[in-house]
N, C-alpha and C positions, 0 to 999 in steps of 0.2 A: 833344613826343612822349609819349603816355600810358604810364604805368608799367604793367607786367604785373600787379602786385599792387594793383589798385584795384577798388572796387565797380563802377565803370563798365565796366571790361573784363570782369569776371565777368558783369555783366548782358548785355553784348553777346554773350558766348559762349553764355549760356543762351538768348537769343533766337534765335541761329543754330541751335542744336539744336531749339528749339521749332518754328521755321519748317520745318526739314527733315522732322520728324515730321508736322507739320500738313499740309504739301503732299503728302507721300506718301499719307497717310490719306484726303485729299480725293478721290483718284482711285477708291478702292475702291467707294464708293456709286454712282459713275458708270458702272461696268462694265456693269451690266444695260442701262442706257440706250444705251450704245455698241453692244452686241450687237443690241438691237432696231432701232436706227437703221440699222445696216449690214446687218441680216438675214443674219448669218453663223452657221455652226454652231460647236460647241464646239471642233472641231479648228482652224478658222481663228482663232477667238478666242485659243486657246492660243498660236498662232504670233505673233499680234499682241502678246500680253502678254510674250512672250519678248523683243520689241524693247525693252521698258523695261529689262530686265536687261542686254541687250547694250549699250545706251547707257550705262548706269550703269558697267559694268565698263570699257568703253573710256575713259570720262571719268576714272575713278579713276586709271588709269595715267598719263594726261596731267596730271592735277591734281598728282600728286606731283612731276612735273618742273617745272611752272609755279610751284608754291608754293615749291619749293626755290630758285628763281631770284628770284622777285618778291615772296615773302612771301604769307601766307594772306589778308590783308585784301581785296585786290581780287578774289581768287578766291571768297571767301565772298559778297561783294556780288553779283558776277556770277552765281554759282550760285543764290542766294536770289531775286534779281529774275527770272532766267530761269525758275525754277520757277513763280513767280507769273504770268509772262506766258504760259507754255505751257499752264497749267491750263485756261483757257477754250477754247483751241483744241482740247482733247480732246473738248469737247462739241459741236463743229460739224464735225469731220472727217467727210466724207460718203462716203468710199470706204475700203476696207481699206488701200490704199496710203497715202493721206493720214494715216489714223490711225496706221499703222505708223511713218511718218516722224515724226509728232508725238510718239509714245511714245518713239522713239529720242532726240529732243531733250529731252523731259521727263525721261527716265532719265539723260541726260547731265548735266542741271542738278542732279538729285538726287545723282548720283555726285560731281559737282564740289563741292557744298557739304558733302557728307558727309566727304570727305577733308580739305578745307581747314579745316573747323570743328574736326576732331580735332587737326590740327596746331596750330591756334590754342589749343585747350584744353590741350595739352601745355605750351605756352609759358606760359600763364596759371597753370597749376598749379605749374609749376617755380618760379615767383616767389613762390608763396603758402607760408605756414607750415604748411599742413595739406592733406590730399588734397581734391580737388575733382571728379575725373573722374566718379565715380559720380553725383554730383548733375547734372552736365552731361548725362550719358546718360539720367538720369531725365526731363529735360525733353524729350528726343526722344520718350520713351514718352508723356509728358503731351500733347505736341503731337499725337501720333497719335490719342489718345483724343479731344481737342478737335476735331481735324480731321474725324474720322469722324462725331462727334456733331453738329457744326455743319452739315456738308453734308447729313446725314440729316434734321436739323431743318428746314433750308431747303427741301429737296425735299418734306418732309411738309406744309409750308405752301403747297404747290402752286405754288411758283416753278419755272420751267423750269430745266433743267440749266445753260444758259448764264448766266442771271441768278444762280443759286446759286454757280456757279464764279467769276463776277466779284466777288461779295461776299467770297468766301473769298480770292481773289487780292488784293483791296484790303487785307484784314487782313494778309496776308503782306508786302505792300509797306510798310505802315505800320511793321511790326516791323523790317524791314530798314533803313528810314530812321532809326529810333531807334538801331539797333545801329551804323550806319555810322560816325559820328564817334567811337564808343567802342571800336571794334576797334583792336588794336595796328597801328601803321602798317606795320611790316615784320617781323612775327613770323616768325622762322626763315629770312628771306631770307639767302642767302649766294652766294658766287661759285664754289662747288665744281662738280663734275661734274653734268650734267643727268640722267644715268642711272647707276645702280649696280645691278648684278644682285643681287637679294636673296641674302644668304648669312649664315653664322654663326648667331647667336642670333636674327636676324630671321626666318630660315626656320622656326625652332621656334615663335616667337611667332605667325607667320602660320598654321602648321599647327594650333596650339591655338585660334586665332580661328576657323578653318574648322570645327573640331569644335563649338565653342560655338554658332556660328551655325547649324550643321547641326541641332543639337538643337532650336533654336527653329523652324527651317523644317519639321522633321519633325513636331513637335507641332502646328503650324498645319495641315499638309496631311494628316497621318495619325492624329493623336490622337483625333479623333472616331470614325474608323473602327475604331480599336482597342477603345475602350470600348463602341461600339455592337455590334461583332462579337462581343465577349465577353458580350453580353447584359446589361451593367450598366445601360445607359440606353436610352431610346427614341431614334429617329432625331432627333426635334425637339430633344432635349436634348444632342446630341453636342457642340455648340459650347461648352457650359458649361466643360469642362475647359480649353480654351485661354483662355477669358476669365479663369478663376481664375489660370492661369499668368501671363497678362499683368499682372493686378493685383498678384500676388505679386512679379513682377520689378520693377515700378515702385516698390512699397513698399520692396523690398530696396535699390534704388538710392538712394532718398531717404535711407535711413539708412546707406548704404554708406560714405560718406566718414568718418563718425564711427567706424564699426566698423573701417575700414582704418587710421585714425589710431591706434587703440588697439592692434590686434594685428599690423599690418604686412601687406605684400603677400603674403609667403609663406604666412602663416596664412590669409589671405583666400582664396587659391587652393586650399589644401588643404581648409579647412572647406567652402568653397562647392562644390567638386567632389564631396566626399564626401556632402554634403547632397543634391545633385542625383542621385547614384547611389542614395542611399536612397529618393529619390522614385521613381526608375524601378523599384526593387524593389517598392515599395508598389503602383505602378501595374500591374505585371505580375502580382502575386500577389493583387490585390484581390479579396476574395470578394463585396463589395458596392460600390455606387457611391460611398459616402462615403469608403472607403479610396482608391479611384482618384482622387477629387477631391483628397484630401489629398496624393496623390503629385504631382499637377499643381502644387499649391502649393509643395511642397518643391523640385521641380525649378526653379520660378520663382525662389524665394528663393536657392537655391544658385547658379544660373547668373547671377543679377543683377549681381554685381560682378566676374565673371571677365574680361569684355571691357574694362571700365575699367582693370583692373590691367594687362592686356596692352598697352593703349595707353600707360599710364604707363611701363612698362618699355621701350617703343619710344623714349620720350623720354630714357631714361637710358643706353641702349646706345651704343656708340661705333664700331661696325664700319661703319656707313653713315649718311648724313645723315638727320636725324629725319624730314623731310618725306617722303622716299622710303620710309623704314621704315614710317611710318604708312600711306602709300598701299598698300604691299605687304600689310599686315595687313588693311586695309579691303577690298581686292580679294579676298583669300583668304576673308574672311568672307562677302562676297557670293557668291563661288563656292560656298561651303558651302550658302547659302540657295537658290541657283538650281539647282545640280546635285545636292545631297545628297538632296532628296526623291525624285528619280528613282532614285537608288541604293538608297534605302530600299525603293522599289517593286520593284526587281529582286531584292533579298534576300527581300522578303516573298513574291514569287512562287515562289521556290525553297524557302524554309524556313518561311514564315509570318510574319505581321506581328509577333507576339510576339517571335520570334527577332531580327527586325530592330531592335526596340526594345531588346532585350538587348544587341545590338551597340553601340547608342548609349551604353548604360551602360558598356560596356567601353571605348569611345573616350574617355568622360569621365574614366576612370581615368588616361588619359595626362596629363591636366591635373594630377592629384594627384602622379603620379610625376615630372613635369617641374617642379614648383613650386620645388624647390631650385635647379635649373639656371637658370631664367629670372629668379630674384630675387637671385642672388648678385652681388656687386659686381664691376664690370669690372676 
């Protein structure tokens, strides 16, 4: 049986995160093709895309249960391979119903590997002499960049969507085959209860994860509208802000383990959340585009290591099984991404988009104020 503290297990964990980010990002360039193939309007497309989120959240709840009983290895393999298998089917689904069902399955695969790989990462990091979680999450971001770039490049070479997706799926299968024998055989498997209602410190960790993911989802869906509406950039340049945010988050996570090892989890949460709040202030008060773009960068750098710390604390708490705690946090995070932007839109309609973003800064302050509680020893 492989030791948790070995280069092979760390490689397998990184590959799992890479595949999850890669697979999710491969779908984005295929959306316009799906809309054209099915000849649906934006409203129907929105409902179809919601199927992906529903599948993810449902699978996350089940994955925590299965990983708690059987360990994370078989769940990671099943989720990663299913993600690869379902990707090409997204390009040939010929009716809204078939695409909706396929997106449910694709989302379920994504939710499955997402929870299981984080449970595995907690186990691997626990056996290591230094923090590793930020680096693992950086590979999800790197996978996302590679996936979107690879799919876009293949489509730009005039390969059809099916052929492009088959090539990307093959790369995912190869990565999972490499990871397969290197994953821990029974990480976190135990004979405890299959379900524990989230409670105690896990509820707080889940709430903070929801806030952090909400920030990311809001910047993706509303960031461009904020700076375009303020007259800082033209419509065609609205996406630059989120691009800078994503780059800053990836860079922050690549250096996050070394930073956390030096200052500790509590200081990482405090400094990161304060940096993100400062970024929101710059974004909201920016007189010119450069200040707004700097705000996006600060938010990305500040938020980059918050979620990795929250997952790490899920591995150290003792009020419920680690696998179920990680599933709760991951599900809450996805809920923040899926439901949060709609809430931002509701607030924006009442008080304006700037006020909605100010609310995000206020919510981020909850991370600062809770840092002492979530990092104290049990």
